[in-house]
C-alpha positions in Angstrom: 4.4 67.9 28.7 3.5 69.6 25.8 4.8 66.7 23.6 2.3 64.6 26.0 -0.9 66.9 25.2 0.2 66.9 21.2 0.2 63.2 20.9 -3.1 62.6 23.3 -4.4 65.2 20.3 -3.2 62.6 17.2 -3.9 59.4 18.5 -7.1 57.8 19.0 -9.2 57.5 22.1 -9.5 53.7 23.1 -12.7 53.7 25.8 -13.0 50.4 28.0 -15.9 48.5 26.5 -19.0 48.4 28.7 -22.6 46.2 28.6 -24.9 47.4 26.3 -27.3 47.7 29.2 -24.6 50.4 30.7 -26.4 54.0 30.4 -23.5 56.5 32.3 -25.1 60.1 33.1 -23.0 62.3 31.4 -22.4 65.4 32.3 -22.0 69.5 30.9 -18.6 69.2 29.3 -15.6 71.0 31.8 -12.3 71.3 31.5 -11.8 68.5 33.4 -13.4 66.0 32.0 -13.2 67.4 28.1 -10.4 65.9 25.6 -10.1 68.1 22.2 -9.4 66.1 19.5 -7.9 66.4 15.8 -10.7 65.7 13.3 -8.5 64.1 10.7 -11.6 63.3 8.1 -10.4 63.0 5.1 -12.9 65.3 2.2 -14.1 67.2 4.7 -15.2 70.1 2.9 -14.6 72.7 5.8 -10.7 72.7 7.3 -9.8 71.2 10.0 -11.6 71.8 13.0 -11.2 70.8 16.8 -14.1 69.1 18.7 -15.0 68.7 21.9 -15.5 65.0 23.1 -16.8 64.8 26.8 -15.6 61.1 28.3 -18.3 59.0 30.3 -14.8 58.3 32.6 -13.6 61.7 34.0 -11.0 59.7 35.9 -9.4 58.9 32.8 -7.9 62.5 32.3 -8.9 63.9 34.9 -5.0 63.7 36.2 -4.4 65.7 33.3 -6.2 69.1 34.5 -6.3 70.4 31.0 -7.1 74.1 31.0 -8.8 76.5 28.7 -4.3 77.9 28.4 -2.8 74.6 27.4 -4.8 74.3 24.6 -2.6 76.0 22.2 -0.6 72.3 23.2 -2.7 70.0 22.6 -3.3 71.9 18.9 -0.4 70.7 15.8 1.9 73.6 14.4 0.6 75.7 11.4 2.0 74.8 8.2 2.4 78.3 7.2 4.6 79.1 10.6 7.3 76.4 8.9 9.1 78.1 6.9 12.3 77.7 4.7 15.6 78.9 7.3 18.1 80.4 5.6 20.5 77.8 3.8 23.1 77.2 5.9 25.3 73.4 6.0 23.9 70.8 8.6 27.6 69.9 10.2 30.6 71.6 10.3 33.9 70.6 11.6 34.7 74.2 13.0 32.5 76.4 13.6 33.4 79.7 12.6 36.1 80.4 9.6 38.4 83.3 9.2 36.9 86.3 6.1 38.9 84.3 3.5 39.3 86.6 0.3 37.1 85.7 -3.2 39.4 83.2 -5.5 40.9 84.2 -8.2 41.3 81.8 -11.4 44.7 83.0 -12.6 45.9 79.3 -13.8 43.8 79.1 -16.4 40.7 76.6 -15.1 37.1 76.8 -16.7 35.7 75.4 -13.8 32.0 76.1 -12.8 32.1 78.6 -15.9 30.3 76.4 -18.0 26.3 75.5 -18.2 26.2 71.6 -17.5 23.1 70.6 -15.9 20.1 72.6 -17.7 20.0 74.4 -20.9 20.1 77.9 -19.8 22.5 79.6 -16.8 23.2 82.6 -15.1 26.8 83.8 -14.9 28.5 86.4 -12.5 30.8 88.6 -14.3 32.5 89.9 -11.4 33.9 87.9 -7.8 31.9 87.9 -4.6 30.7 87.2 -1.8 26.8 86.0 -1.6 25.0 85.3 1.4 22.5 82.4 2.0 19.6 85.3 1.7 20.6 85.8 -1.9 20.5 82.8 -2.5 17.7 82.0 -1.4 15.8 84.9 -2.7 17.0 84.1 -6.1 16.2 80.8 -6.0 12.5 81.4 -4.9 12.1 84.0 -7.4 12.7 81.5 -10.1 10.9 79.0 -8.6 8.0 81.3 -9.3 8.5 82.2 -12.6 9.0 78.9 -13.8 6.1 76.4 -12.1 4.1 77.0 -14.8 6.4 74.4 -16.9 5.9 71.3 -16.4 8.8 69.1 -16.1 11.1 72.2 -14.9 14.3 72.3 -13.1 16.0 74.1 -11.2 20.1 73.5 -10.0 22.0 75.9 -7.6 25.6 75.7 -8.5 26.8 77.7 -5.2 26.0 76.6 -1.3 26.4 78.6 1.3 28.7 76.8 3.7 31.4 79.9 5.5 30.2 81.3 8.7 30.2 85.0 8.8 30.6 86.3 12.5 29.7 89.4 13.7 29.9 91.4 17.1 28.1 95.0 18.1 28.8 98.1 17.7 31.7 99.5 20.0 32.5 97.3 21.5 36.0 96.9 23.2 38.5 94.2 21.2 39.2 90.9 22.7 37.1 88.7 24.3 36.7 86.2 21.3 34.9 86.1 18.4 32.0 87.5 17.7 28.6 84.9 17.2 27.8 83.5 13.6 25.5 85.7 12.0 24.8 84.0 8.7 26.4 82.2 5.8 27.8 82.6 2.8 30.1 81.4 0.1 32.8 83.2 -2.0 32.0 82.7 -5.8 34.6 83.5 -8.4 34.4 85.9 -11.4 32.2 84.2 -14.9 31.0 81.2 -12.4 27.4 79.7 -13.0 25.2 80.3 -10.6 21.9 79.2 -11.4 20.6 76.8 -14.3 17.4 75.8 -15.4 16.2 73.5 -17.8 13.8 70.5 -18.7 9.5 70.2 -19.6 10.8 72.2 -23.0 10.9 75.7 -21.4 11.5 78.4 -24.1 14.4 80.7 -24.2 12.4 84.1 -23.4 10.9 82.5 -20.3 14.0 81.1 -18.8 15.8 84.2 -19.8 13.0 86.2 -17.9 13.1 84.1 -14.9 17.2 84.1 -14.4 16.9 88.1 -15.1 14.2 88.7 -12.3 16.6 86.5 -10.0 19.7 88.6 -11.3 17.8 91.4 -9.3 18.2 89.7 -5.8 22.0 89.7 -6.5 24.5 92.2 -5.7 26.7 91.4 -8.6 26.6 91.9 -12.6 25.5 88.3 -14.4 24.5 87.3 -18.1 22.5 85.0 -19.5 24.0 82.0 -21.3 22.7 79.2 -23.4 24.4 75.4 -23.3 23.6 75.5 -26.9 25.7 78.2 -28.1 28.7 78.4 -25.4 32.1 76.7 -27.1 34.3 75.1 -24.4 38.2 75.4 -25.1 40.2 72.4 -25.3 42.2 70.7 -22.8 45.4 71.1 -22.5 47.7 69.2 -20.2 49.0 71.3 -16.9 53.1 71.8 -17.2 54.6 70.7 -13.5 57.3 73.4 -12.9 61.0 70.8 -13.3 60.0 68.5 -15.5 60.6 68.2 -18.8 58.9 69.6 -22.0 56.8 66.8 -24.0 57.7 66.8 -27.5 54.9 66.4 -30.4 55.5 63.9 -32.3 54.7 64.7 -35.7 51.8 62.0 -37.2 53.2 59.3 -39.7 52.5 60.5 -44.1 49.3 58.6 -44.7 49.9 55.6 -47.3 48.7 57.1 -50.9 48.6 54.6 -54.0 50.6 56.1 -56.2 53.1 55.1 -53.0 52.1 51.8 -53.1 52.6 51.4 -56.8 56.0 53.0 -57.5 57.8 50.2 -55.8 56.0 47.8 -58.6 57.3 49.0 -61.1 60.5 48.9 -60.3 59.9 45.3 -59.4 58.8 45.2 -63.5 61.7 47.2 -64.5 64.4 44.2 -62.8 62.3 41.0 -64.1 62.4 42.9 -67.8 
């Protein structure tokens, strides 16, 4: 029923046509014969308001029986009430997961530890489990700080896709796993979390934005500049049980002196 009222409030009312000589008598406004319609006039000096229209044919909407208690159903929801919910995956194969452990890159992997998209980045020094609220709070802080720079962008390198469950205090053991409380992500050490760039943003401006964002995180962070980072050379991965590949020495370069020696020998043989 609520959806019907919203639809009626957003669609124009089409009344049946009558001859010009027809002059209906307009009754005083009543709840049974009144329809609340949104005013979608463009360029109005005042905010959108509800106009009270009186219908010459009360029988058209008498069945709706709109009372003062349902006026709020006819008005659309205020956009300020539609807050951005915490980050969470749209679809999951399994609703709950194990707690797991924070990954430790012991094999020499450097994936995700360098700035790739922007010009400046925020890197965490220790591994931690970051919640969706912490990531969203840091992202909002950066966005508010750099929004004055036209063309600036933000890249979030992590996403909370691990559900964390909780149960009530002093509850007995058993009866299954607790309900999902929030979502989090496991971030290893030396990983880049946020990157900023674009629009010719200055280094001092980006550093201040990332410093404010680091205050929202429970780990130690550092400021990274893409132009100053040095990536290690890529080495082939050693496969257990495979014979090592021997490096062959490069062939010596041919110099003019080496080419001239056979010519001299040839001249001596002809003489």
